[in-house]
C-alpha positions, 0 to 999 in steps of 0.5 A: 275432480276438484269438485270431488275433493272440495266435496269430500273435504266439506263432508269430512269437516261436517263429520268432524264438526259433529264429533267434536265438542263445541268449545273447538268450534272456532279453531275448527273453522279456521283450519277449515278456511285455510285448507279451502283456501290452499285447495283453491290455490292448488286448482288455480295453479293446476288450471294455469299449467294446463292452459299455459303456453310452453314459450311463456314457461321458458320465458318465465324460467329464463327470467328466474334463471337471470335473477338467480344469477344476478343474485349470485353475482351480488357479493356481500359487503364484507368481501368487497371490503376485504378486496379493498383492503387487499388492493390498498395493501398491494398499492402500499407494497408497490410504493414501498418496493419503488422506494427501495428500488430508488434508494438502492439506485441512489446509494449505488450512484453515491458509492460509484462516485465515491469509488471513482473519486478514490480511483482518480486519487489512486491513479494520480498517486501512481502517476506521481510514483511512476514519475519519481521512479522514472526520475530515480531510474534515470539517475540510477542509470547515470550513476551506473554509467559513471561507475562503469566508466570509473570501473573501467578506469580502475581496471586499467589503473590496476593493470598498470599499477600491479605487476600482474594484470590478472591478479584477482586483487587490485591496490589503488590510490587516490589521485595525486597519491603514489602506490608502493607495495600496499601503501599510498604516498602523498608528496606535497608541494606546499610548505607547512610546519610539522604540526600543520603537516601532521594534522593535514595528513590526518585530514587526508585519511593518513598520517605522516610517513613511517619508514619501516624498510629500506625498500621504502626508504629507496622509494621515497628517495626516488620520488623526492625532488632533489633540486634546491635541497627539498626537505619533507617532514616525516612522522618522526618526532622527539618525545620528551616523556620517553626521552627518545624519538618515536614514530607517529604510531608511538613506535620506537625507532629500531634497527632501521635507521637512516640518520644523516651525519651527526644526526640527531643532534636535537639543536641547531647552531642558534640553540633552537630545539630540533625535535622533528625529523625530515628527509633532506639531501645529504652527501650520502643521499636522502637522510633523516635530519632533526629540525625545528618543528616550527619551520615550514617544509613540504610533507609526505603523507602515507595511507593504506591502499584501497583493495579491490576484488574482482 
């Protein structure tokens, strides 16, 4: 069959060569040679296929498949560079993440140390404040105990000083003072002149006694020591400007008067001016007598009583 194809081709070529002009002879020869070569190659291929072993064909196909797979596995250079870039970027991100984690750990440790220091300082301050408060509380408790004791003593004193123990108001005087009505009276034991006695009573929170009633005069009479003619300065003195005797509060002597016999005479036998008044024993009891202010005598101070409400 191959001989027939070759023979037909040659006849076809011969006919064509006869028909074409001479100027195409060279080109025709080239085409003819090419076709003949292709025909021979086709013929040899067909013979090889007919005589080939099936196992060899399979081996050949397997080799072709492996070569094609290896060819598929070989990646182009651009893709390899891209993967390397991604790998480096991943490493960089991991390093950055690790640095951030380390920074956060160090920062939080520093922050916790700072907080711990602050808490220790606050704890120390709280302990100090607690100690001070505890000390203050102890002092307050002591003061409260003293006040409670004092209150009990004052309550007892109120019960004894006031006519009705059940009264809600209680009048009290300082130690050494005597309560009468709503006033307190102090009878001194030392002797001073009238001016000094006047200032001394002021320093005690009162003044030299001002006698405003007969009851008050009797109270003083009962509390004055009458032995050896004790004499006590009172808050009555002569005022030259007004030309009369006036009390410490600058009030005039009213109808309440308890002058002794021939009093006031303003001077003694030796012509010394007698411008200050004292209480002294008279034949009719304790009376008022003017006396030289420079003399040293005892005194009677007067002040308002302290009023407590229960």
